[in-house]
Phi, psi and omega in degrees: 000135183286161178300319180303308184288326177298320179294322179298313181294318182299323181274358182066019179060034181270320182294144178283126184263153174276117184246014186299320182288312183289336185267009186287338186262358178221145172270139180293139178268148173288131183250137179254151182234132178242127181290138178243118179284143182276141176273152179295145181266129178279125179281133177270148181261134175295139188235144169214186185278353176267197183284144178241166177228118179228165179234158178208157175254148178260127180276133177271125180292148177284154180286148177289125182294148178290140180292146177281155180287152177292125182294148176292141177292147178287154180289147177287122181294145177288139179292144178282156180291150178287121182291148175291144179296143179283157180289154179292122183289150175289143179293145179282154179289149178289123182290150178287140181293146178278161180291145178290125182291151178283139179294147178283161181290147179291124182291152178280125181296146178280168181290147178294124182291154178288148179295135180269150176281147177297135181292163178296144181066023179295136180251121180281167179299324181292332183271346190303312186299319180292320181294319178300318179298321177298318181294318180300315181292322179294322180293339177280349183228045183299329182294341182272355185270139171273180186299318181293319180294324178294319178296318179295323178296320178297319180295321179294324177299316179296324179294319178295319179300316179296319180295320179296320180296331184275354181289150170295160185300318181290326178294318182293325177299318179294335182266010189303315183293317179294325180293323178295318178296321178298314182295323176296319178295318179298320178296323178296320178295317178300316180299318180295321177297320179296323177297314180296321179293319178296324176298315180295325183274350184073030184238033183301322182293346183264359182298138178291139176252097190276341187083357176269093190297142174226107185206193179293344182239351179232145170227117181055037178083359181252135183288139178238166178293137182283160177281338180295147175296136184250130177285157180271085183278149170286160181295146176102203186272137179250136173240155188231162182294343179293348180078199180095196183243146181259132182215180180231159166237138189225158175210190179298338178301333183272002177070205181274117186268137171271094189289332177296318178294323177298315180296317180297333180285351177101009177293132184273327185204172178217144170250122190248130176285129178265335180172195178215145171065212188299166183281073178236136183297331179283000176250012170287145177294133186296336182254003185304304187301318181291315183299314183289324179295319179294319178297319179293320180296321185266359179072029178273119177301138182218154169242184187223147169223151175239128180283122187270139169242009192293144174231008181205165179295323180296322177291326177297323176297316180297321179295323177296317177295326176301311180296317181297321179299316182283338179275353181305123180081001180257159182224078180293141178279332183249173187295167170260117185259146167260128186263108177257110174205343181294136184305323185292341180304333189260358187293341178270359179098166185290330179293316178295323178300319177296318179297318181295317179297318179297318179299313181296309186292321179297319181296316180290321179295323179297333178272001174097014182257146168287145186230163177196176181232135175252136173197165177285164177305317181298318180293317179299324183280328189248331190241328180271063189247355178294158184298333181301328183285357175270003180301119184290344180272354178268133175277144181250135181235114186254132177254116170208121186269095183187198185276350174207163181289333180073004184257127184275346182274177178296135171203144185258345180215145181231125172268109191259349175198154172254003188246031180286163178226121183226136177303138180096352179235127179276120179091192185285157180211146177290138180243145186220156172241127174257122187272354184292166180278346179215155176263356178248101186287327179211156178296157175294162172284124180297139176267115181287134184253314185203156171217119186213147175288135174234179180295338182258356182141205179264121179256128176245147179227158179209165179274155179296133177262128180299133177089355184275143171252349178191176184219145175247130183258136180237153175229148179224134174256172182297338186259358185213185180267195181288137177234134178291135175258302182193154170266131181225164176252347179276192184245023175204162179204140178249121179273101184280352181268356182287144176247160188285346186257018182240159172255127182235148172235134183239150170214167184222137177240131178272154174216161172222148178253125181216131180053040178075007183243142176265121178254122183265140175266190180271168179225163178280108185292335179280329180069191178233131190248141172236126186271162163290165185298117181269167172291128178303138177278114180286119188260334183196148169223108189231152175283131174243173182298328185258356181162215179246128178252126173251152179218161184208166178278154178292140175258123182300129177088354182283143175267335180187186186218146174246130182260137180234152176232138182280126179270182185291343178269002179083018179254145177279123182249127179300137176254304183193151170265130182225160175254347177278190184244023177204162180206139179246123178267106183274358181269353183295136181262145181300132181089352182276137173272117185246135180237136185227157169215170184221139177240133178271156175217157178230136180241112181233125181054037177081357182259128180264126174248129182264138176269189180278173174216162180276109184292337179279326180075191179227136188236154176201147176269130178291124179236135178287163180276127179299140178264119180286129182257331178197153172211107188211156171296137178273162186233027183257017178097356178253125180290138177153175178244126180266122180245136178227155181207166178280151179290142178255125181297131177087352182282143174269341181183185185220149172243127181254143182231155164228164184216123175277160181305130177078004182243173178274167174297138179240127178295134176260307179190167169253139181206169182256343180280187182241027173208155182207139176258113179269107179262004182266349184295140182272143183300139174080356182266136176270111184259147166261143178237142175213163184224145180229129179276153175219159176227136179268120177229121183056038176079003182240140181278133170253131190253139175270178179283172179218157178287112186287343176270318178073184175254140185252147175204142175270129183281118176239094181287170176297130176301138177283116181283117188259341181192148171221106188231153175283132174245173183296333183247012178154212179246127179253127175250153181220160182207164179279152177293140176257121181299130178093347181283146174253350178188180185219145174247128182262136179237152176234138182282125180280171178296337180273001178086020178253146176280123182248127180300136176254304184192151170265129182225162174252351178275183182251018177216161176207136179248123178268103181281353182268356183298134182267138181297134178088357183253142177281126181243131182239136186226157168214169185221139177239131178277153173220162179226126180237112180226127181054040178064012175261122184259125176244124180265140178266188180274173178217162179276109184294337179278327180074190179227137188238153176202146175272129178288125179233131178288162179277125179301139177264117180288130182258331178197153172210104188212155172297136178276159186238026183258015179096356178254125180289139177152177179243124179266123180245135178227155181207167179280152178289142177255127181296132176087353182283144173268343180181184184221151172240126182255142182230154164230165184215122175278161182304131177077004182244171177275167174298136179242126177294133175262310179188167168255139180205168182256344180280188183240025174207157182205139177257116180267105180264002181268350183294139182272144183300138175082356182265137177269113183258146166261143179236142175213164184222144181230129179275153175219159176225136179269120177228121183057038176079003182240139181279131171253130191253139175272177178284172178217157178286111185288344176269319178072184174255141184252148176204141175267132183281116177238098181287168177297130176300140179280116181284120187255343181187152173221115186228150175280135175234178186296331184248013177152218181239128177253127174249156180219160182207165179277156180291141176255123181300130178091348182282145174254353178185179185220146174245128182263135178239153176231138183282124180280171179296337179273003178083021178252148176277124183247127180302137176253305184190151170265129181226162174252351179277182182252025175204163180207139179247121178270106182275358181266353183298131180267142180302130181089352180283138173272117185249133177237130184233156169214169184221138176239129177278153173220164181223128180235113180226127180055037177079358180264124185257126177241126180263141178265189180275174179214161179278109184292340180276326179074191179231136188247153175199146174268118184294137179203101183299136182273000000 
């Protein structure tokens, strides 16, 4: 041990140390502290082969919570209306390109820097691996470092970090494994510095317990090679001439273990980690519950260890409570060990370490467990030197990875390698030798099964305890302690001295005889209790269809029960003796308040012993079952099922239920009337309805019986009206399907405000051909269901759906105009009652495109493209309550090919007259040339298919004006295009 660490231990780590040098490479972390409440310690009873006296408390079971009511289902939301499609947006204009930016000037390179000299203590790439190994080994022996050595180690860590940062990417990739080992070692140094700082600050109890172990064998939770010499073992399990049993110790580090494979491999025992540090559930070992359950299932003897982080006696108490909490209900065959290896365990000195070990071991021993201490050979030789560690009742577990433990003192177990290989465990595993003659140190605690009165007395039974050769039975009365009854080898015992009027508690302790010595196991301090006959607990008095049924809890040891009813004179009158736990009084009259009680009895050897009874009894008012009179869909425009029933005399109110197929009854509401509208029922579902009367007495409801079959009805809600539109032959209405409906009846609102039947249909639409143009028409629909000739009518929408009948506009023309303006002129007849019109056109293979809304009966389409054959149609609309109602439209429309005015490109004098020319018009099959007369009229000259024409009639000096009109002739149909009304002029002059 170094002078530095010896001084620390000698002072108990009380003096504040200077950590400036050692703390330069890490920043101190803020540490949080969580209070851990201590659990009560179970006192163990001294035992011998004569009578013992122990005490126990009886735990009172908690009451079973009342079940919560089934929540009402939420209402089905109404579907939103389908939005009208938005208009096709106009394309945006193509933005003008921005100017290309000028390139920036090329910067002038700076001067080449002078080469720097390597800093002092520079670590080259070739040296890194060796330096990292030095740091890893030093971090495994932090307790051996003095203050100066710790500071130098921190400085070296910073140098390695700088060297790693300077590596090329491929070099650093190659160093990944070494870098991970380095970072784990650095984390261990940081943890040790935090411990020293906490010691200086007096905050050791507040140090965080991360579960990332830092010890002679772990760095930042990762296992490292030990400093102890390691023998070259063959793979698998090693056995030694010293004899004993071969086992493993495991924790979450070993992952999920296949324990059957481990057992098959010949492993004799296992030591299982239950957790680490303070009594916090998040510090339980993640594999503890599974590992211990599997060992118990497969009969593998096991012991337990807890990894210690304690730095004070209070933390040692918390660690003991941690182990006890996880050991509850468990029966380890081997000791419970405290694992001392974490560096912080020693900061308080060897005396404090002894106090902490004593606190942990005494607490576990008081609870009846064998205990021990785990540590490395070095720790056993140098640190576990306090007198407490000489306790002969503590088992010693020495870790030294080599060909022998190297420990000259007493020890019962040796951990000889961390590099074992066992089937069922992935990766390396710790291997151990147990030197004892047995793996079961004491018999298990017997599990008590039953205590019951029989014809011969009270018989108690228990399960076989592993390792036991016999059992001692004890009895305790309310007035005394435990008294020995008898030693037996079987698994039951009958107490023939018990009487029926007493309360007894029994327990059993197992023992085994070995080498002439009796070894006693633990016992159940609470025991198993059998009471004298108690008053049956009256649990319910309820109205049934045939009367009033009362029920009660079973009384332990009772042979039967006698039921009594209170008469009008206040006397209890016998009703009947029964062996069950309920009784129905069929004599109860409706409206009568009936009170009952029950007395238990026991018959043993022909002698009847009577128990107590509840003198107050249990009361209930007899209520008749409500008679359901109807359950039907209502027809006033509100969706739901209307349920009605007869009034029950004496009832304060009623609770109504419904039940869907295959489900339980669901409460709907409590009410005082005799009818209810259920708006929660789902469409198309056949519901049963029932009602139960109740009466409030002393603030508590008394319930009557109910019809378990109920009345059935299929829910047919009002069909959702989805549309009312003008069609070419009338008004068409549509609606959503109603689940469960077989058909629909359509109604129309008359001028007098009455719904008049139109037609029964099975489809989801109906067209009213009688609707008059310009008139508002209102409709509604009612669903119905017809099964086995039984007709059930559903609800309907009382408001209905309305639309104004609008006739379809008749298109009268769609043609190229001839006044010099390019476009297609469309005209149509006026529709009576319309507020306006929407005009559409459609190019080949495309959908209808809206052009505009207008109030007139003609429109000039200037958007049509030349040479394209367009269809045109018009739709009338009327605005009602701010919403447009649309009429039908001609789905074929009128067609026209767009022929714009030919562009006149030239008029020139030639030798034989005047020649004019023009550009080609897309879609045209020919052109007609016109000349302006002296009277201002366009006079036809000639039809041509070329793009020029020569007027040979032009007189020299004459002013000639010409224009051209394109035409298209397909299948004998002639379509004329537009023309330039201004024309092109020239003064004739023969060349």
